[in-house]
C-alpha positions, 0 to 999 in steps of 0.5 A: 955222881952218876956212874952206871956200872954197865958202862966202861970208862976212860981216864980221858972221861969218855964212857962206852956202852957195848951193844954187839959189835958196836959201841956208843960213846959219850962223855961222863957225868963228871966231865960234863959237870967240869965243862959246864954248859955245853954249847957245841959238839963238833964231830967230823969223823963220820965214816972215818977210822979212828984209833984208840985214844985218837981225837974224834971230835971236840965239845965246846962249853961256855968256858972251854973247848975239849978234845974227845978221845976214842976209847977204842979202835973202829969206824965212826958209824953214826954221829948223834944228830940231836946234838946239832940242835941241842948240845945241852943234852950232853949236860942233862942226859950224858949216858942216854940221849947225850951219846956222841958217836956209834963206833964199830969195834975193830979190836974187842981186846981193847975193851979190857983196858978200859976202866970199870965204874968203880975204878973210874969213880976212884980216879975222879974222887967219887 
């Protein structure tokens, strides 16, 4: 299983990559494998404030729909427009082009509560 050590993870299977005061957020390789073929990503929180653990959108796979939970508190600055036409990018490149949103980091201290790659790997049995 692919678990980049440079990322932070949540128990809800989101990953976060911090770049300055902005964070990229997506779902983990484990999550996309569990969901199966992703057919739609629905995120309607652009320019909205979200709290840590709050739902910021949903991801729809062939067999289920799953909520997406924000790993941190902040404002959704950008939604990955590529996913509108190519939601399967989440399956093929979950940590790269399959990112879902960019969020401003309102409370940097929340990053300390996130999981390391090693801890997340233990959680999912990797």
